[in-house]
Structure formats: structure tokens, C-alpha cells
N, C-alpha and C positions, 0 to 999 in steps of 0.2 A: 394520604387522600385529602383534597382540598376541603376546607370547612364550608358547608353549604350556606352559612350565614354571610359569606363574603362574596359579593358579586364580582369584585376585581381583586386579583391577587398580584402583588408586585413580583416581578421576576427576581429582582435583586434588592435585598434589604441590607443596609450597612448600619452598624451601631457603634456610637462613641460611648463606651461603658464607663461612666463618670460617677464618682461619689463614694467609692469604697472607704476612703479615709474618713470622710465626714460622717458616713454612716456609723463607723466605729467610734469616732469622737463623740458623737451624739449620745452614745450608749456607755461612754467612759471605758471603752475597750481599746486594746492596741490596734494600730492601723492594719497589722498583719491579719487580724480576725476579720476585718472588712474585706480584704483581698481574698481570704479563704471563702467567705461567703459569696463573694463575686463569682468565684469559680463554679459554685453551685447554680448560680443564676445562668452562667454560660451553658451548663449542661441542659437545663430546662429550656433555654431559648433555642438551642440547636434542635431539640425534640420538637418544640412547637413550630419552628420553621419548616421542618420536614413534614409534619402533619398538615400544615397550611398549604403545602404545594409550592413554597418558595423554592427556587432553583439555586440561588446563590445567597449566602449570608456572610457578610464581611464584618469582622470583630476587630476594633482598634485595641489590640492586646498590650502593646508596648510602644510608645512613640520614641523617636530619636531624641527628644527632649527629656525623656524620663531618666536618662543616665545622670542628669544633674541632681537627682534626689539623693537623700543620704544612702551611703553605701549599704547599710543594713537592710533598708527598704528594697533597694534594688536587688539585693541577694534574695530577699524573701519572694519578690516577684518572679525572678528567674527560677526559683525553686518550685513555685506553683506551676510555672509553665512546664518544667520537667515532669512533675507529678501528673499534670493533666494529660501530657502526651503518653507517658508510660502506663497510666491507668486507663485512659479512655480510647487509645488508638484502636485497640482490638475491637471494642464495641462499635466505634465509628465505622471501622472496616466492615464488620458484620452487617451493619445498617446500610452499606453500599454508599457511604459518604466519602466524597473526595476532598482531600485537603490541599489547598494552595497557600503558599506563604509569600507575602509581598513585603518589600522593605530592603534596606541596605544590608548586604551579607558580608562584604569584604572585611569588616572589622570585628565580626563576631568570633569569640574566642571560646576555648574549652569545648564542652560537649553540646552546646546549644545548637550550633549549625548542623552537626550530624544528626541530632534528634529531629530538627525540622526537615532535613532532607529525607530521613527515614519515613516520617509521616507522609511526605509527598510521594515518595516512591512506593510505599505500601499500598496507598489508596489511588494510585495513578489511573487505574482503569475502572474505577467506580463511577456510577452514572446517575445516582440519585442527587441529593443536595450536595452542592460544592461549598465547603466551609473555607473561607478565605481569612487567614490570620495575618493581620498587619502587625508585624514585629520589627522593632528598630526602624519604624516607618515614619516618614515626614514627607508631605506632598511636595514641598518646595525641593527637597533633595531628590525625590523621584523625578520631577520635571527637569531638574538640572542634569541628572544623569542621562535622561532620554535625549536632551539637547546635545550633550557631549558625545553621545553615541552617534547621532545623526551627523554631527560635525566631522567625526572620524570617518564615517562612511562617505561623505563628500570629499574629504581629503584623499581617501583611498580610491576615488573614482567610481564607487559603487552606485552613487546617485548624484544628482545635481541639486543646487539650492532650490530650483524651480519644482523639484519633485516633493519638497517638504510641505505638506499641508496638514490639516487637523487629523485626518485619518492616519497619516504616517506617524505623527507624534503619538496618537493613541496606541498604535502598534508598537511603539518603542518604550511604553510605560510598563511598570511591573504588572499591571492588570491586563496586559495584552490577551485578547481572546475572551475576556470577561466582559459582559454588558455593563454599561454605567448603572450605578445604583438608581432605582426608581424612588426608593425611600431611604432617607437617613434619619435615624433616631438618636437622640442624645438624652441621657438621663441626668438627674441632679439639679435641673432647673437652669443650667447654663445654656445660653443661646448663641453659640458660635461653632464653627467647624474646627478650630484649633489645628490647622495644618493637616487636615484629613481629607484625602480624595478631592483636592481643589479642582483639578482638571475634570474629573469624572462627575462632579456634582453640579455641573452647569445647569442641568434641568431636573435635578432631584427634588422631590418634595421633602421638606424638613419638618419633623415632629419633635418638639422639645417637651420632655416630661419632668415633672418636679420630683419624682421618686428618685432615690439613690439606687445605683446599680444593684446592690445586694438584695433590694426589694423587688427587682424586676422579675416577672413571672410570666406564665402563659397568658393570663388575663390582660396584663399590660401590653404584651406583644400583640394580642388580637385587638386591643383598643387602638393601637397605633395603626394596625392594618385597616381598621374601620375608618380612621380619619383619612388615611391615604385614599381609600375607595371613595370618599365623599369629595375629594378634590377635583377640580376641573383642570386637567393638564393641557396646556395650549402650545407649549414648545415654541413660543413666539408667534403663533398663529391666532386664529379667532377661537373663542370658546365654543364648545359643542353647541350651547344654547344659541349663541350668536350666529354660528354657521347655519343652524337650522332655520333661523329667521331670514338670513340672507338668501339662503337657497330657495 
């Protein structure tokens, strides 16, 4: 049920979950502890999004650049993903949450891809919140793959170059069928998108929070929603206030 305090609820919220390692370092703890705490923040955020009436929640879980981190840390992150799916999938399914996964899949090895596919298939027909997990994801790679697909379709005679427009490109991205994010939140004080949803973020409202991701909770989520509700979204046109004066 939507929170009565919020006059406007974004349909799609995307989050760059940043700061797990710095949260741990600040406390003299191993980075793995920060990642574990970050999973707890994921659980609370998913619940808060559902309560608020958000329809789509996209979480930047693992970027295509994260493979360059130390092998031990990568293994820890993959282990947390495994545990999250195995532990939380049944509960998410009971709560009618649908899971979608975006990102490059061709190079995934071991049990990771089967786990992601299982999560998608198990929840395919759920109709409440759609939880989009960006795993092995990079926006430039996503766009490049979409362009390559369109080029193959042109070569095969399925469409012409004149058929390719913004809508066609959107339909060729990993997020096909998912509305563009209304709100993108990034924690840890960094103020950049870091190769996340670059195409889809064209008109997204951006909210940057100083708190590290393990400290993110329901209150901070609702704080971000209130900031969003206070924004005047113009999409290249006149503001609501200006339009009223002109009209």
C-alpha cells in the first residue's frame, strides 16, 4: 500500500548500492562484512519499495567492471548473491515479487547463471513489485549488444536502417518492457552514474546520498522518495508552474 505521506510515487526506482567497502574500512572490519551488511540493506529496501507502491526496483548488484577486483572479494560477492537467491527467493515468491536479471550472460560460468534463470522462471508470473537485478552489467556493453543485434537484423533483412529509432533501440536493450527509471539513487556521496542505465536515465531524477549502502534503510528510502516528489519534472518542456502561467 502506498504511503499516505507521499503525493507522488515513482513507478521505477533504480539504486547504485555504493560504499560497502568504505563502510567496513571505517569500522576496521573486513570488506566482506560490509558486503554482508549490504545484503541486509537490500532486504529492507525491497520491502520498503513494495510498501511504498513502487512497481519496479532495479539494484546495481555487480558491474561488468567488478571482475577486476581481487579474486577473493569477487568470490565473496558471488557467494552473497548465491545465498541471497537461495535464502530469499521463496519469500520473494510468496510476496508476489517478480525477478528480472539484466546484464551480459554469455560469459557467466558455474552455478551463477542457472541460479539467476531459476529466480526469473520461478517468479515469472508474479505481479507485484518487479525486482530487477543488474548483474555483470555495464550500460555501454548493453548498448553495444543492442546495436549489434539491430545490425544483424538489418543484415538478415528483418528490418531496414530507416526502421531504427529510439523506440527500437529501447526494445533491444536488456530492460525491454521495463519503464525507464523515474528516480536513480546513489549512496556513499559519489555523484556519477558509473556506467549504469545510461540510455534509460535520460530523464531520470538523480538523488545522491552521503550514507554508505549498509546504512541505507526504510527512512533513507522514503527521504529519497520525498526529494523526488518535490522535483519539477519537465522532460524538455515547460515546468508545471510556467505552463500554468502561460496557459
